[in-house]
C-alpha positions as CSV (number, residue, x, y, z in Angstrom):
1,X,0.0,0.0,0.0
2,X,1.3,3.4,-0.9
3,X,1.2,5.3,2.4
4,X,1.2,8.8,0.9
5,X,-1.8,8.2,-1.3
6,X,-3.5,5.3,0.4
7,X,-3.5,3.2,-2.8
8,X,-2.8,-0.5,-3.2
9,X,0.0,-1.0,-5.6
10,X,-0.3,-4.3,-7.4
11,X,2.7,-4.1,-9.6
12,X,5.5,-1.8,-10.5
13,X,5.3,0.1,-13.8
14,X,8.1,-2.2,-15.2
15,X,6.1,-5.3,-14.2
16,X,3.0,-3.9,-15.9
17,X,4.8,-3.4,-19.2
18,X,6.3,-6.9,-19.1
19,X,3.0,-8.7,-18.5
20,X,1.8,-11.0,-21.3
21,X,-1.8,-11.2,-22.2
22,X,-3.5,-14.4,-23.3
23,X,-4.1,-13.0,-26.8
24,X,-0.3,-12.2,-27.1
25,X,0.5,-15.8,-26.0
26,X,-1.9,-17.1,-28.6
27,X,-0.4,-14.9,-31.3
28,X,3.1,-16.3,-30.4
29,X,1.7,-19.8,-30.5
30,X,0.3,-19.2,-34.0
31,X,3.6,-17.7,-35.3
32,X,5.9,-20.3,-33.8
33,X,3.7,-23.5,-34.0
34,X,1.7,-22.5,-37.1
35,X,3.6,-25.1,-39.0
36,X,1.6,-27.8,-37.2
37,X,-1.5,-26.7,-39.2
38,X,0.2,-25.7,-42.4
39,X,2.6,-28.6,-42.8
40,X,1.1,-31.5,-40.7
41,X,-2.6,-31.1,-40.9
42,X,-3.2,-30.3,-37.2
43,X,-6.0,-28.0,-36.1
44,X,-5.9,-25.6,-33.2
45,X,-8.6,-27.5,-31.2
46,X,-8.6,-25.5,-28.0
47,X,-7.3,-22.2,-26.6
48,X,-8.7,-22.5,-23.1
49,X,-6.3,-21.1,-20.5
50,X,-3.7,-22.3,-19.6
51,X,-3.5,-24.5,-22.8
52,X,-3.3,-24.0,-26.5
53,X,-3.9,-27.4,-28.0
54,X,-3.3,-28.7,-31.5
55,X,-4.7,-32.0,-32.7
56,X,-4.2,-34.3,-35.6
57,X,-6.1,-37.6,-36.1
58,X,-3.5,-39.3,-33.9
59,X,-1.6,-36.8,-31.8
60,X,-2.3,-34.0,-29.4
61,X,0.3,-31.2,-28.8
62,X,-0.5,-29.1,-25.8
63,X,1.4,-25.8,-25.1
64,X,1.0,-24.9,-21.4
65,X,1.5,-21.3,-20.2
66,X,0.6,-20.3,-16.6
67,X,-0.1,-16.6,-17.1
68,X,-1.7,-16.1,-13.7
69,X,1.1,-17.6,-11.6
70,X,4.6,-18.7,-12.2
71,X,4.7,-18.0,-16.0
72,X,5.6,-21.7,-16.5
73,X,5.8,-22.7,-20.2
74,X,5.9,-26.3,-21.4
75,X,5.0,-28.5,-24.4
76,X,3.6,-32.0,-24.1
77,X,2.5,-34.7,-26.5
78,X,-0.2,-37.3,-26.0
79,X,-1.9,-39.8,-28.3
80,X,-5.5,-38.9,-29.3
81,X,-7.8,-41.1,-27.2
82,X,-5.4,-41.5,-24.3
83,X,-7.1,-40.9,-20.9
84,X,-5.1,-38.1,-19.3
85,X,-5.9,-39.6,-15.9
86,X,-4.3,-42.9,-16.8
87,X,-1.7,-42.1,-19.4
88,X,0.9,-39.3,-18.8
89,X,1.8,-37.0,-21.7
90,X,5.4,-36.9,-22.9
91,X,7.3,-33.7,-22.3
92,X,9.4,-32.1,-25.0
93,X,12.6,-32.5,-22.9
94,X,12.2,-36.3,-23.0
95,X,11.7,-36.1,-26.8
96,X,14.9,-34.1,-27.2
97,X,16.9,-36.3,-24.8
98,X,15.7,-39.5,-26.5
99,X,16.7,-38.2,-29.9
100,X,20.1,-36.9,-28.8
101,X,20.7,-40.2,-26.9
102,X,21.3,-38.2,-23.8
103,X,21.2,-39.7,-20.4
104,X,19.5,-36.6,-19.0
105,X,15.9,-36.1,-19.9
106,X,15.6,-32.9,-17.9
107,X,12.5,-31.0,-18.4
108,X,12.7,-28.0,-20.8
109,X,10.2,-26.0,-18.7
110,X,10.9,-22.3,-18.6
111,X,9.3,-19.3,-17.0
112,X,9.3,-16.4,-19.5
113,X,7.9,-13.3,-18.0
114,X,8.3,-10.8,-20.9
115,X,7.0,-11.1,-24.5
116,X,10.6,-11.2,-25.8
117,X,11.5,-14.1,-23.5
118,X,8.3,-15.9,-24.5
119,X,9.0,-15.5,-28.2
120,X,12.6,-16.7,-27.8
121,X,11.6,-19.7,-25.7
122,X,8.7,-20.6,-28.0
123,X,11.0,-20.4,-31.0
124,X,13.3,-22.9,-29.3
125,X,10.5,-25.3,-28.3
126,X,8.9,-25.2,-31.7
127,X,12.2,-26.0,-33.3
128,X,12.8,-29.0,-30.9
129,X,9.4,-30.3,-31.7
130,X,9.9,-30.0,-35.5
131,X,13.3,-31.5,-35.5
132,X,12.9,-34.3,-32.9
133,X,9.2,-34.9,-33.2
134,X,8.9,-34.9,-37.0
135,X,7.9,-38.6,-37.2
136,X,5.3,-38.2,-34.4
137,X,3.9,-35.1,-36.1
138,X,3.5,-37.2,-39.3
139,X,1.5,-39.8,-37.4
140,X,4.2,-42.4,-36.7
141,X,3.7,-42.9,-33.0
142,X,5.8,-46.0,-32.5
143,X,8.3,-44.1,-30.3
144,X,5.7,-42.6,-28.0
145,X,5.7,-45.6,-25.5
146,X,9.5,-45.6,-25.5
147,X,9.4,-41.9,-24.7
148,X,6.9,-42.5,-21.9
149,X,9.1,-45.2,-20.3
150,X,12.2,-43.0,-20.6
151,X,10.3,-40.2,-18.8
152,X,9.1,-42.5,-16.1
153,X,12.7,-43.8,-15.6
154,X,14.0,-40.2,-15.4
155,X,11.3,-39.3,-12.8
156,X,12.2,-42.4,-10.7
157,X,15.9,-41.5,-10.9
158,X,15.2,-37.9,-9.9
159,X,13.1,-39.1,-6.9
160,X,15.9,-41.4,-5.7
161,X,18.5,-38.7,-6.2
162,X,16.4,-36.2,-4.3
163,X,15.6,-38.6,-1.4
164,X,19.4,-39.4,-1.1
165,X,20.1,-35.7,-0.6
166,X,17.6,-35.3,2.3
167,X,19.0,-35.4,5.7
168,X,18.4,-38.6,7.7
């Protein structure tokens, strides 16, 4: 609260100019992931916050952006028809690690707070999806189960590593 004027200050002027609107997010989604519709026959099936979701006849690509909280940004893949309560989606970090034969499948989650940061991160994520997910985008989903297993293994390894760091 500003004591001199008795007003509640919700954000500094710098924070206000850096805030991203949902429409700006969707515009960046269109510019960076538009190739899904143009080149692979996906449709933008939903733009209900916090997801922008593209679907083909076999695959769903969800772009998550938490505008009202942490500004978390992530991309996940799921087979059409999979029950989200029973089958986890595959994160884009796992897709990249699998294709680079990396031992680390660290999440590629980021927290862009400005439009410039969002555009840069979305460019990178869209590029990773195009390069490493090309077969999936074309409808060849044979690697999806392998990716799910790799992600589950990485989660178990992280849980073990984290529990080993905790004091006894």
